[in-house]
C-alpha positions in Angstrom: 36.7 32.0 -48.6 38.0 28.8 -46.8 37.9 30.6 -43.5 34.3 31.6 -44.0 33.4 28.1 -44.9 35.1 26.7 -41.8 33.4 29.3 -39.7 30.0 28.3 -41.0 30.7 24.6 -40.3 31.9 25.2 -36.7 29.3 27.8 -35.7 26.8 25.3 -34.4 29.4 24.0 -31.9 30.0 27.5 -30.5 26.4 28.1 -29.8 25.5 29.1 -26.3 25.8 26.0 -24.2 23.0 24.9 -21.9 23.3 23.3 -18.5 23.3 19.5 -18.7 21.5 19.3 -15.3 19.6 21.5 -13.0 19.6 21.5 -9.2 16.3 21.0 -7.5 15.4 21.5 -3.9 13.3 18.5 -3.1 12.6 16.4 0.0 10.7 13.2 0.7 8.8 12.8 4.0 7.3 9.6 5.2 3.7 10.2 6.2 3.2 6.7 7.6 5.6 3.8 7.3 3.3 0.8 7.4 6.0 -1.8 7.0 9.6 -0.9 7.6 12.0 -0.7 4.8 14.1 -3.4 6.6 11.1 -5.9 6.3 10.6 -8.3 3.4 7.6 -6.4 2.0 8.0 -2.7 2.8 5.1 -0.3 2.4 5.4 3.5 2.9 3.1 6.5 2.2 5.3 9.5 1.3 5.0 13.2 0.6 7.5 14.5 -2.0 8.1 18.2 -1.9 9.6 19.9 -4.9 10.3 23.5 -5.8 6.8 24.4 -6.9 4.6 21.5 -6.0 3.9 18.6 -3.6 3.1 15.1 -4.8 2.4 11.9 -2.9 3.5 8.3 -3.4 2.8 4.9 -2.0 6.1 3.0 -2.2 6.0 -0.8 -2.1 7.8 -3.9 -3.2 6.2 -5.6 -6.2 4.9 -8.9 -5.0 5.2 -10.7 -8.3 8.9 -11.2 -7.8 9.5 -13.4 -4.7 13.2 -14.0 -5.4 14.3 -10.5 -6.2 13.5 -7.0 -4.8 11.6 -4.8 -7.3 10.4 -1.6 -5.7 7.6 0.4 -7.2 5.6 3.5 -6.5 2.0 4.5 -7.0 2.2 8.3 -7.6 -0.6 10.8 -6.8 -0.1 14.1 -8.5 -1.8 16.2 -5.9 -3.7 16.1 -2.6 -7.0 15.7 -4.3 -6.0 12.3 -5.9 -4.7 11.2 -2.5 -8.0 12.1 -0.9 -9.8 10.0 -3.5 -7.5 7.1 -2.6 -8.5 7.6 1.1 -12.2 7.7 0.3 -11.9 4.5 -1.7 -10.2 2.7 1.3 -12.9 4.0 3.6 -15.7 2.9 1.3 -14.2 -0.6 0.7 -14.0 -1.1 4.5 -17.8 -0.8 4.6 -18.5 -3.1 1.6 -18.1 -6.8 1.0 -15.5 -9.1 -0.4 -14.8 -8.9 -4.1 -15.6 -5.2 -4.3 -13.2 -3.2 -6.5 -12.4 0.5 -6.7 -11.2 1.3 -10.2 -9.1 4.4 -10.9 -7.1 5.7 -13.8 -3.8 3.9 -13.4 -4.7 1.4 -10.6 -7.4 -0.6 -8.8 -8.0 -1.7 -5.3 -9.8 -5.0 -4.6 -11.1 -6.1 -1.2 -10.7 -9.8 -0.4 -12.0 -11.3 2.9 -9.9 -14.3 4.0 -11.5 -16.7 6.3 -9.2 -18.6 8.7 -9.9 -21.0 11.5 -10.0 -19.3 14.9 -7.7 -20.6 17.6 -9.6 -23.3 19.5 -10.9 -22.4 22.9 -9.3 -24.2 25.8 -11.3 -27.2 26.9 -13.0 -27.1 30.3 -11.7 -29.6 32.8 -13.9 -32.7 33.1 -15.9 -32.7 36.3 -15.2 -35.1 39.0 -17.7 -38.0 39.0 -18.3 -37.7 42.7 -19.4 -34.1 42.4 -21.4 -34.6 39.2 -24.7 -34.7 41.0 -24.4 -31.0 42.0 -22.8 -29.8 38.8 -24.5 -27.7 36.2 -25.4 -29.3 32.9 -22.6 -29.3 30.3 -22.5 -26.5 27.9 -23.4 -27.3 24.3 -20.5 -28.2 22.1 -19.9 -26.3 18.9 -19.2 -28.6 15.9 -16.3 -27.6 13.7 -13.8 -24.8 14.0 -15.0 -21.2 14.2 -14.0 -18.9 11.3 -12.3 -15.5 11.7 -12.3 -13.1 8.8 -9.3 -11.0 7.8 -9.7 -8.2 5.3 -7.0 -7.8 2.7 -6.7 -5.3 -0.2 -5.0 -6.1 -3.5 -3.5 -3.0 -5.2 -2.9 -3.6 -8.9 -1.3 -0.9 -11.1 -1.6 -0.5 -14.8 2.1 -0.9 -15.1 1.7 -4.5 -13.8 3.0 -4.1 -10.3 1.0 -5.7 -7.4 1.0 -5.4 -3.7 -1.4 -6.2 -0.9 -2.1 -4.9 2.6 -4.4 -5.6 5.5 -7.3 -3.6 7.0 -5.2 -2.4 9.9 -2.7 -0.9 7.4 -5.5 0.6 5.3 -6.8 2.2 8.5 -3.4 3.7 9.2 -3.2 5.2 5.7 -6.7 6.7 6.1 -5.7 8.2 9.4 -2.5 9.7 7.9 -4.4 11.2 4.9 -7.3 12.7 6.8 -5.5 15.7 8.4 -3.8 16.8 5.1 
């Protein structure tokens, strides 16, 4: 009777054991590396190939933390979601500042930043002796000229934030189009 009782107590431990881990065949391919991983603020669009499916991810450094490196990823479960991201970037390029594209899990906001243009070189002053034959002086513009830069702010629902310029958005669109 004691043997039967011991057998009942230890039977759960002799149950067929299951593997503690499984091996998967996966690879990550960089579609476009917008900012190298060696730079301060890396940004990389990747394709992640697993056994049965392919997903996509935008890997970036969270810009909320200036004194430590916190990497994050915006994951797209399939090609259709990545194409919606590409369409949003294309649409935002046509629209004005402050426009936001909202998605489930993240949003992209366009922000136009105006900067002073580099000043044009000053024309040399004419020689007073030849001033009689010289053309009238060109009108002088008052104040510095403004040059607009287009930036995009990517904010995820998990709180991570990054930004990128229009040139980087154009590279992402070009990498996604042939997929």
